[in-house]
C-alpha distance (Angstrom), angle and dihedral (degrees) to the residues before:
residue distance angle dihedral
M1 . . .
A2 3.76 . .
T3 3.82 114.9 .
S4 3.77 123.0 -132.6
P5 3.82 114.9 -105.3
P6 3.70 118.5 -107.0
P7 3.79 118.9 -101.8
T8 3.80 119.0 -75.7
P9 3.78 115.7 -98.8
S10 3.76 109.6 -93.1
E11 3.85 124.4 -125.6
S12 3.79 87.7 -102.5
S13 3.81 95.6 55.1
P14 3.78 119.7 98.4
L15 3.79 86.1 -133.8
A16 3.80 89.6 66.4
R17 3.79 95.6 51.0
P18 3.75 134.3 70.8
R19 3.68 115.6 -94.5
Q20 3.87 111.3 -99.2
R21 3.73 128.3 -173.4
S22 3.73 117.0 -115.3
G23 3.78 117.9 -118.0
E24 3.84 87.3 -141.7
Q25 3.85 90.9 73.5
A26 3.78 112.5 114.5
D27 3.78 93.7 -123.2
P28 3.81 115.5 134.7
N29 3.82 90.2 -158.8
F30 3.77 96.0 54.0
A31 3.83 110.2 105.9
T32 3.77 102.4 -145.5
T33 3.83 95.0 -176.8
L34 3.78 91.0 52.5
A35 3.82 90.6 47.7
H36 3.81 89.8 52.4
G37 3.77 92.0 51.1
L38 3.75 92.7 51.4
A39 3.82 89.3 47.8
L40 3.79 87.2 59.3
L41 3.74 91.8 52.5
A42 3.84 90.6 48.0
A43 3.88 91.1 51.2
F44 3.84 94.8 77.5
R45 3.73 116.0 96.6
P46 3.84 135.6 -170.0
G47 3.86 109.7 -86.1
E48 3.84 91.4 24.9
P49 3.84 103.2 72.4
A50 3.75 97.4 156.4
L51 3.86 127.4 50.3
T52 3.85 134.7 173.9
N53 3.68 125.8 -131.6
G54 3.81 89.4 -103.7
E55 3.86 91.6 52.7
L56 3.85 91.0 48.4
A57 3.83 90.0 49.5
L58 3.84 91.7 52.9
R59 3.87 91.5 46.1
T60 3.71 96.7 47.5
G61 3.88 102.0 31.2
L62 3.76 90.9 -125.6
S63 3.82 122.8 134.3
R64 3.85 119.1 -99.5
P65 3.85 92.8 -114.8
T66 3.78 92.0 52.1
V67 3.76 91.8 46.3
S68 3.79 92.1 50.1
R69 3.81 92.8 52.7
L70 3.74 91.6 47.8
T71 3.81 96.7 46.2
H72 3.90 89.0 48.9
T73 3.85 90.5 51.5
L74 3.79 93.9 44.4
A75 3.81 91.7 48.9
E76 3.81 90.5 48.8
L77 3.77 88.0 55.3
G78 3.82 97.0 45.6
Y79 3.79 98.2 -107.5
L80 3.77 91.6 110.7
R81 3.77 135.6 27.8
R82 3.83 123.5 -150.7
D83 3.79 116.4 -144.1
A84 3.83 127.7 -149.5
N85 3.81 89.5 -93.4
G86 3.79 92.7 57.3
R87 3.78 93.5 -107.4
Y88 3.82 120.1 134.4
R89 3.80 126.9 -132.5
L90 3.76 131.6 -176.8
G91 3.77 113.7 -84.4
P92 3.82 130.7 -139.6
Q93 3.70 93.8 -104.2
V94 3.75 87.4 75.3
L95 3.81 87.9 65.2
A96 3.83 93.1 45.7
V97 3.86 90.6 56.5
A98 3.81 90.7 50.7
Y99 3.77 94.2 47.3
P100 3.89 98.8 83.2
L101 3.81 91.0 51.6
L102 3.86 93.7 50.1
A103 3.84 93.4 41.4
G104 3.85 90.5 50.1
L105 3.83 91.7 57.7
K106 3.86 99.7 78.9
I107 3.77 89.9 174.8
R108 3.84 87.8 78.2
Q109 3.73 93.9 67.4
L110 3.80 96.2 35.6
A111 3.86 95.7 51.0
R112 3.87 94.8 41.1
P113 3.86 97.3 94.3
M114 3.92 93.8 48.2
M115 3.76 88.8 45.9
R116 3.83 91.1 52.7
D117 3.83 91.0 50.8
F118 3.83 90.8 51.8
A119 3.78 91.3 47.9
A120 3.79 90.7 52.3
Y121 3.81 92.3 48.9
A122 3.86 94.6 47.6
G123 3.77 98.7 34.5
G124 3.71 90.8 -129.3
T125 3.80 145.7 94.8
V126 3.87 121.2 -77.0
S127 3.75 119.0 -157.6
I128 3.90 142.0 172.3
A129 3.75 114.0 -136.6
M130 3.88 139.1 -177.9
P131 3.75 128.2 -165.2
H132 3.85 120.9 -87.6
G133 3.75 111.4 -174.7
F134 3.77 109.0 -67.1
N135 3.72 87.7 -11.4
F136 3.80 144.0 55.8
I137 3.75 125.8 -121.7
Y138 3.80 128.4 -152.8
L139 3.87 117.4 -119.0
E140 3.79 95.6 177.0
T141 3.84 135.4 13.9
V142 3.79 132.7 -175.4
R143 3.73 128.8 -178.7
T144 3.86 135.6 167.8
S145 3.83 98.9 -159.0
E146 3.85 135.8 42.5
S147 3.76 90.9 -154.8
A148 3.79 96.3 91.8
P149 3.86 118.5 111.8
H150 3.82 90.8 -122.7
I151 3.83 123.6 37.0
P152 3.82 108.4 -169.5
D153 3.85 124.2 -177.7
V154 3.69 140.1 -174.4
G155 3.77 110.5 -46.4
F156 3.75 94.6 29.1
S157 3.82 112.4 143.6
S158 3.73 137.4 -168.7
T159 3.80 142.9 149.7
L160 3.78 123.5 -54.1
A161 3.81 95.1 -153.6
T162 3.92 99.7 62.8
T163 3.84 103.2 33.8
A164 3.84 135.3 80.4
V165 3.75 93.7 -128.0
G166 3.79 91.6 47.0
R167 3.82 92.4 54.2
S168 3.73 91.0 47.6
L169 3.80 89.6 53.8
L170 3.72 91.5 48.0
S171 3.77 90.3 51.7
L172 3.80 86.1 66.0
Y173 3.92 92.8 55.8
T174 3.72 120.0 108.6
P175 3.86 116.7 -120.5
E176 3.81 88.3 -103.1
E177 3.87 92.8 49.4
F178 3.76 92.5 49.7
A179 3.76 91.3 47.7
D180 3.74 90.3 55.5
Y181 3.75 91.9 45.7
D182 3.84 90.9 48.1
A183 3.80 91.6 50.5
Q184 3.80 93.4 47.6
M185 3.74 92.1 49.3
G186 3.83 91.4 50.6
R187 3.86 90.6 51.4
A188 3.84 92.7 45.1
D189 3.89 94.4 55.1
A190 3.84 116.5 -13.7
A191 3.70 98.2 -177.2
Q192 3.78 96.6 50.7
W193 3.83 94.3 40.3
Q194 3.77 89.4 52.0
Q195 3.90 86.4 57.4
W196 3.74 93.7 47.5
R197 3.78 103.9 35.1
P198 3.82 97.2 83.3
H199 3.86 93.7 51.7
T200 3.78 91.3 44.2
L201 3.84 91.4 52.5
A202 3.76 93.4 45.6
G203 3.80 90.3 49.4
I204 3.84 90.7 52.4
E205 3.82 92.9 48.5
A206 3.84 91.0 48.1
C207 3.84 89.8 51.1
R208 3.68 92.6 52.0
A209 3.76 93.2 46.4
R210 3.80 99.6 49.9
G211 3.93 102.0 16.4
F212 3.77 99.7 -112.7
S213 3.76 140.3 62.6
M214 3.84 134.1 -142.5
S215 3.77 137.7 -154.4
L216 3.77 112.9 -168.1
G217 3.76 103.2 -165.2
E218 3.81 95.2 -43.4
W219 3.80 94.8 122.3
R220 3.83 96.1 33.9
P221 3.85 121.7 -1.9
E222 3.81 92.6 -135.2
I223 3.87 93.9 55.8
Y224 3.72 132.9 71.1
A225 3.74 117.9 -168.2
V226 3.76 139.4 -167.9
A227 3.81 124.5 -171.9
A228 3.89 140.7 174.0
P229 3.78 130.4 -158.6
L230 3.81 114.4 -113.7
Y231 3.82 112.1 -171.6
R232 3.70 147.2 -74.8
T233 3.79 119.5 -86.4
P234 3.84 121.1 -128.1
D235 3.81 86.4 -97.7
G236 3.85 90.1 55.1
D237 3.81 98.2 -107.1
C238 3.76 114.4 146.5
L239 3.82 122.0 -129.0
A240 3.86 131.4 -164.3
V241 3.76 136.3 172.6
N242 3.80 125.0 -141.6
C243 3.80 144.7 170.7
G244 3.76 125.2 -141.9
I245 3.79 109.9 -154.7
P246 3.84 130.3 -176.0
S247 3.75 104.9 -104.9
F248 3.85 93.6 -129.0
R249 3.80 90.7 66.3
Y250 3.86 97.7 64.7
S251 3.78 138.4 21.3
P252 3.88 117.8 -127.5
E253 3.84 89.0 -105.0
Q254 3.86 90.3 55.2
I255 3.80 92.0 48.6
E256 3.76 90.9 54.2
Q257 3.88 99.6 36.4
E258 3.76 100.1 36.7
C259 3.80 113.0 15.5
G260 3.81 95.7 39.6
P261 3.82 96.3 57.5
R262 3.83 90.1 44.9
M263 3.72 90.9 51.4
L264 3.80 89.8 51.3
N265 3.75 89.3 51.5
L266 3.85 90.6 48.7
A267 3.83 90.1 52.5
R268 3.80 91.7 50.7
S269 3.78 91.9 49.0
I270 3.84 90.7 50.6
R271 3.77 90.6 51.0
A272 3.77 91.6 49.0
L273 3.87 87.2 62.6
L274 3.76 90.8 67.5
P275 3.76 117.5 51.0
G276 3.68 112.9 -138.6
A277 3.88 94.0 20.0
């Protein structure tokens, strides 16, 4: 009898957050102040566009005086904006920094028409993702409907371990890369990783065997997902494509027997756009 998957990592779990270096490491080249400033930028979440210094201090664990200095500096540089109520929002300079990365990934523009066709077929959201610490991050997203229970966009990030796209990305890891990921996850939250590790490993092996991975409500109960690995860039970054589908649209059997093979074909078609990929 199949066992039920363990609970999804919560927002507070280290397994649900990108890996961050600790300022306590004895590394003379590690710029702790810079790391703290970046931690402030990473503290903003969808649905919470504005935060006070006090809220940022609670979220990052930094002192109020440190946060105050950092938010002032980041606002002066355009990375934050301060509203009339003294709350801070992300500024447009954040987008300017991300632009060279996104513009350099030509696959985003080339794959978009095929992604749109798959989104129309599945009634879901199709995205291209790459790893980001313990998580993945979306580089491109296409949808044909706003009726889905979850509407992600470029920059959305979530855990590798519990998602179809995450397991597809992990299937591209070398044994050495996965060993490092495995060790880091165990140190971040040993109890929760012990629960999730067998499911993650099974998902990776299934992806390698059939060319696609699935998540049937493991990440969010109302969403089924199917994903396939794409390739590694010349710099070694892993890419995968996935589709998140409202669970009422398809049965688990249809996801595996219909959507999975179509996703595999989508990945093959995208790879064909880039010779040598």
